[in-house]
N, C-alpha and C positions, 0 to 999 in steps of 0.2 A: 639875242641869246637863243640857243637851242636847248630844249628840254631833254634831260637824260631819259632814255627809253625805259629805264627801271628806276623807281624812286629810291632816294638815299635817306637814311635815318641817322641822326646823331644821338648817341647814347652818352649821357653825362654821368660820370661817377664822381665820387668825392675827390679822387686824385687824377683820373684820366678822362679823356674825351675820345671816343672811337666812332668811326663811320661804319655803318652796316648797309650793304647792298641787298635789296629785296627783289624777288621775282614773283610774277603772277602765276599761281598754280591752277586755279579754277575760277569760273565766273558763275555767280548765282543769278539765274535769269528768272523772270516772272513766268509762272506756270500758266496763268489764265490770260484771257483776252482783255485788252484795255477798253474795248468798245464792243458794240453789238456784232453778233456773228451773222454774216451774210450768206455763207455757203458751207455745207457739210458733204463730203464725198468719202466713200469707202473704197478700199482697194479690192481687186478681184478675188482675193483669198480671204477677205473679211478680217485681216489681221491689223491693218493700218487704217487710220481715218485722218483726213486733212480738214481742218477748219480754217475759214478765211474771215478776217475782219479788216477794219481799216488799218492799212500798212503793216499787217502781221499775218503770216501763214504758219500754222502749227501742225506738226505731225504727231499723232498720238498712237500709243499701243492700245488696242481695244481690250485685250485681256487684262493688262496691268493698270489701265487707265492713267498711264504716265506719259508725259511729254517726251518725245524722242528728239525733235528738232524744232527750233523756232527760226523762221526765216522772214526777213523784211523784203517784200517784193520791190526791187529797185531796177531802174534801167539807166544805162549810160546814154545821156542825151548827146546826140550828134551836133546839136547847135551850141549848147552851153559847155559841153565837154566835162560834165560832172554827173554823178549819180543822182537820180530823182526818185523819191519814194512814190509808190503807186497804191491806189485804193482798189483792192481786189473785190470783185463782185461774184465771180463764179470760178469753178475749178473742176478738174477731172484727173484721175490717175491714167498715165499712159500704160499700155501693155508691158508687163514685166514688173510693174509696181516700184520702179526705181526713180521715176520722174513724175512730176505733176505739172500740168499746164494751167495757168491762171489767166483769166480775162479781167481787165481793169476798167475803171471808170474813165480813164484817159484814152482808152481805145487801143492799148498795147496788149500783146500776147507774150507771156513769159513762161519759159520752161525751167523748172527748178529741180536740181539734183538733190534727192532726199539725203543721201549719205554725206555729201559735201556741204549741204545747207546753203547753196549759193545758186544764183541765176546763171545757167550755162548757155542759154540762147534766148533771144527775144526778137519779136517782130514789132518794131516801133511804128506807131500809127497804122496798125492793121485795119482799124476802122476809124472813121472821122468822128465817131461818137462813142458813148459808153457801150461796152460789151455786156449786155444783160444776161445772156445765156450761151452755153456751149454744150455740145454733146459729141461723144466719140463713137465712131462705128468700129466695132471690134473685128479683128481679122478672123477668118474661118478657113476651112479646108479648100473651099472654092475660090476665095478671095483673100489673099494674105496681106493686102494693103491696109494701112491704118488711115482713116479719114477723120477729119474734124469739121464740124459745122458750128459757126458762130453767128449769133444774131445781135444786131446793134441798133442804137438809136439813130444811125445814119441812114435807115430805111433799106438796109441790105442784109442779105444772108450770104456769107462767104464759106466756101468749102476749101479745106486745106488738106494736103497730104503730109503725113509725118514720115520723114525719111531719116536715115542714119548718115552722119557725116563720114568722111574718110577715116581710115584707121589711124592716121597720124594725128587726128584731132580727138582720138579717144572714143570714137563711136558715139558722139553726142547727137541726140535727135534734133533735127531742124524742121522748120515749118515752111512749106511751099504752097503758094496759092494756086488752086486749080480751077475753080468756077465761082461765079457770083450770080445771085438773083436780086434783081431790083424789086423792091416792094413799094406799095403806095403809101405806107405809113411806118412809124417806128416799129421795130421788131422787139417783142417782149419776151418770147420764149421760143426755143427751137429744140426739136427732139427727133431722134431716129426711131423707126419701128424695130421690132425684134426678129423679123424673118431673116433667114440666112440667105435665101436666093436674092441676088441683087436686082433681078428683073421685077420682083414683087416687093422689094423693100421700099418704104415710104419715108418721107420727111414731113414732120408736122411743124407749122410755123404759125405762131400767134402774133397778131399785130395790134397796134393801138386803136384801130378802127373797129374793135370788138368782134373780129372774125378770126377763124382758124382755117388756114389753107393747108391742103394735103398735096404734096408733090411726089412724083415717082423719083427715086434716087438716081436711077441710071440716066434718064433723059431730062429730068427736072421739068416734066410737063405737069400742068395742073390737073389733079384728079378730082378733088372735092373742095367745095367752099362751104364751111360750116357756119351758119348764122344762128343766133339765139341768145348770146350773152348781151346784157344791157351795158356792161362795162367790160374793159379788156380782160381776156383770160391771162392770168399771171403764170400758169403752169399747165403743161400737157404731159400725158403719159399713156402708153398703150399696154395692154395685157400681153403676156408671152405669146399667145396664139394670134395676136393682132385682130381679134374679133371686136374688142371694146376699146374705145378711146375715152379717157377721162380728162376733162378740162375744168379747171378751177379759176374763178374770176373774182374781180373786185366787187361784183354785184352780190357777194355772199352765197353764191350757188355753185354746185358741182353738176356738170352735165355729162351724161353718158351717151356716147354716139356709137352707132354701128358703122364699121368701116366698109361694109359691102356697098351700101347705098347712101351713107351719110345721114341716116335718120336718127332723130333724138329718141333714145330709149326711155330716159327719165331725167328729170331735174330734181336734185336732192337739196333740201334745205336743212339747216341745223346750226351752221356757224353764224355768229353775230357780227362778224366783220369780214374784211377782205380775206380770201383764201389764197395763201401765198405759195403752197406747194402741194403736189399730189403724186403718189407713187403706188404702183401695183405690187402685190406680193407675188413672188415667183410661182408659176404654174397654178395660179388661182385667179379668180375675178374679184378678190377682195383687195382693198386698197386703203392707204392712210392719207390723211390730209392735215395740213397745218394752217393756222389762221392768225390774223392779228388780234383776235379775241383771247389769245393766250392758251388755246386748247389744241390738243391733237386728237383726231377722231378716226375711228376704224369703221369701215363700211363694207357691206356685202353688195357687190355689184350685180349679182344675179337676182337677189330678192329685193334690192333697192332699200335696204334697211341699215340703220346705224347700229353698230354692235357695241362700241365702247366710246367713252369720252375720257381722255387722259388729261388730267389737270396737274400742273406743277410749276409751269413757267410763270414768271411775274410780269412779263411784257410780251410784245409781239413775237410770235414764232415765225421765223423767216424761211426755214429750210428743213429738210429731213433726208436721211439716208437709210436705206433698207438693206439688210443682209440678204445673201442669196437664198437662204432657206427660210427667211422670215422669222428667225429666232430672236432677233432684237432690232430695235429701231433707234436711231440717233436723231435728235432734234437740236437745232440751234436757234437762239432767240436774241432779242435786243437786250435782255437782262444779262448778257455775257455768259450764259450757261450753256453747256452741252449736256443734255440729259440722255441717258441710255435706258430704254424701255425693253425689258426682257419678257419673252413669252413664258407663261407658267402653265401648269396642268389644271388650274382652276376652271370650272365650267361656268360659262356665262349664260344666264337666262335673259332672253331679250325682253320678256314681259316685265321682269323686275327692273331692268335698265330703263325701260320706257316709263314705268311708274316713277322711278327716281327722277327722271328728266321732267316729268309733269309736276312732281313735288317742287323741284327747283324753280320751275316756271311760276307756280302759284306763289311761292315765297317771294319772288321778285315782284309780282303784281301786288301782293299784299303789303310789301315794304314801301311802295310808292305813296306819295302824299295824295291820296284820293279821298280823304275824308273819313274812311273807315265806316264802321257801323254807326258811329256817332253822327256822321253826315246823313246817313239814311234815316236815322231816328229823328233828325232835326229838320225834316222837310216841312216847309210851310206853304200855305196857300198864297196866291198872288196878293190877296188883301193884307195878309200878315207881313209880306215882304215890304209893302209900302210903309207900314208903320215903323219898322226897323227898331223895335224896342226890346228885342230878345237878345240875350247874351249867348255867346257860344258855350257849349257844355265844357266843363272842366275835366271830364273823364268820359270814357267810352267802354263799350262792352269788350270783355277780353275774349274775342273770337278771332279766328284766322281761317281764311278760305283754304281748303285742302282737298285732296282727292276724296277723302272720306265724307266731307260735307257735301260735295257735289253728288257722290253716289247716294248719300242719304236723301237728298232732294229727289233724285230719280226714284228711289224706293217709295217715297211718299206719293209721288205722282202715279206710279204703277199701282200702288195699293188703292188709291182713290178710284182709278179706272176699274180695277177688279171689283171693288165694292159697288160701284155704280152698275156694273154689268149684272152682278148678283141681285141687286135691288130691282133692276128693270125686269129681270126674268121672274122675280117674285110677283111684281105687279101684273105682269101678263098672265101668270098662272092663277092669280087670285086665291092662293093657298096660305094657310097660316104657317108660321115658322116651326111650330111643333110637328106638323105633318111632313115637312120637307126633310129630305136626307141631307146631312151636312156636306158642304162643299169642301173637298180636300184642298182646293186652291186657296181657300180662306182659313185653312187649318181647323175647319169645323166650327168657326165662329160666325157671329152675325156681322154684317158689313161694318157697323159702327165700332163693334168690339175689335174687328180686324184692323181698322184704322188706328185705334188706340194701341194695339199691340205693336204696330209699326213705329208709332211715335215713341213708345217706351224702348224700342230696340236701338234707337239712335242715342249716342252719348250726349250728355247734357252740354258739354263744351262745344259740340258741333251742331246742336239742334237749331240755333238761330241762323247760322249760315246755311243750313239745309232748307230752312223755310224761305230764305231769300231767293232760292232758285225757282220757287213755284211761280207759275203764271197766274194771272188774275182769275181765269176760269177754274183752275185747281183750288185757288184760295176760297172761291165761292162754295165749292163742293166740300171743302174741309170745314168751313163754318157750319154747314148743314149737319155734318156728323158730330162736330163739337157741341152743337145745340142739343142733339139727342143724348149725347153722353152726359152732359151736365144735368139734363132733366132726370136721367136715371141715377145720378149721383156716382158715376163711374169716372175714375181718374180726374177728380175735380181740380187738384193742384196742377197737373200737367196740362189739362185742357184750358184752364184759366191762363196759364203762362203763355201757351201758344196763341190763344185768342187775343190777349192783350198785346203781345208782340206784333201780331199781324195788323191789329188796328192802328198801333203807333206807326208802323212802317208804311202802311198803305192808307193813311188817313184820308188823303184827297180822293183816291180812287174809290174807297169804300163809301164815302159820303155822296158820290155821284151815281152809284149803282143802287137803284131802289130795291131790287130783290135781295142784294147782299145786306143792305142796311136793315131791311125788314126782318131778315133772319136773325140779325144780332139783337134787334129790339124784342123779337118774339121769344128769344131765349131767356129774357129776364136774368141775364148772367149774374148781375150783382146780387140779386135777391137769392138766387140758387146757391151761389158760392158762400154767402154769409150764413144761410141756413145750414148748409152741409158742414161748414167749418164749426158752427156753434154746436151741432150734434156731435161732431168728432171730439170737441173739447170737453163737452159734458160727459161723454163716454170715458174719456181718459181720466177725468177727475173722479168719476165713480169707481173706476178700477183702483186708483191709488188709495181712495178712502176705504 
């Protein structure tokens, strides 16, 4: 039996039965991608964007953010005589923005007509392995030909000429192989330089042996061999003036190279996972990078600084596309999202961004299971460890390491050094404090009072973490000043809190250093604290009565 091309419906009435012939008017297609996005490319006029995922290629309007065309990359197999679905890995718009060319995991090259939404030409088995990367050499006034370079897992880089078929075929672009380079390992990425003169134009090829090779485009002679990555470079890109070359690798680093001599300008760290793509902003040395850590980062290639960290993706970010003016960036990830990042007029302060990054790093460190302050306060000697009769504490101090606590520790150490310098100069001069002019560096205070002023200037919530930063020599000097302050009855509560915390934290070290232990015993801290607190309580009761 043959099915009717249009479905038939039977309508039952109380008296009659009628047949109704229906026809398909429109088809509602899925707007998003069913799997992770592997490639994102922009047209030359920045109006269209093509996104590639497993067995689906979609054309979007950048302005309206709507899908214009959904195409399934297929090829008519010459052996089986039927269409086979292909897994797209990379793509590019052909000049004129009417066709796109797609490289597949099966090694095929497909040319898709955007308006018709169909594959109009294909090169079956263009490579014997997956085509990981392709790039188009745009025509110019001196050279009107259109060239395509493809890099594959079959250890070859092939160069193709894009030609137009005869008029009777509708002017369909076809692919013609022109040259081939044999490599020693699998090709991961291939990219053309941006110079117009063909004699100076270069081709950058990244291979699986962690090297990046630079060839001259006209003769295909080797110009530079760039070594430095510990793992393969997954993406390469050159600035508009071809002065800088950026390579991003699976070793979580970005390397900037000079194309004059192939020297390494700087190695940039920041990403926490493999860096999948890198692209320079037009007419600048600034560039964007994407990584498997789910972030997009903006870098300054002249000052070697990270400018921005863009977070929003929930999975690995595989690719990015940058507009001609740098007004917006599109990124595609394994979370099936295409995100558009637009440039605003907001001013970015690098110091604030750096502090924010440090805060994030401290939060990650503090969130790990490292024992916290309770682990520090619960240190035991070797003899106590053998007994094994102590229970773990059920709570710990509510402190968290931050930039403020680290800077507080630096302030305490700096204040101790200034107080020691002032005290040493007093001892050498053999003068009384009343005859000396006040030191503006100590705010006109005595050394012990200046140390007390610094301790009071630190927030209570950050004081303990600030004390943990101190070295043992600074702790010894701090105990000296705490002893003098307690004897004079100044800042008894604060000095007692600091002293008790340091003794609990560094109990083993304090017991082994005779000079430090002698200072603590000489202070008679317990008697002084009790006497001062008793006087304060008596004075308070007398006031109330």
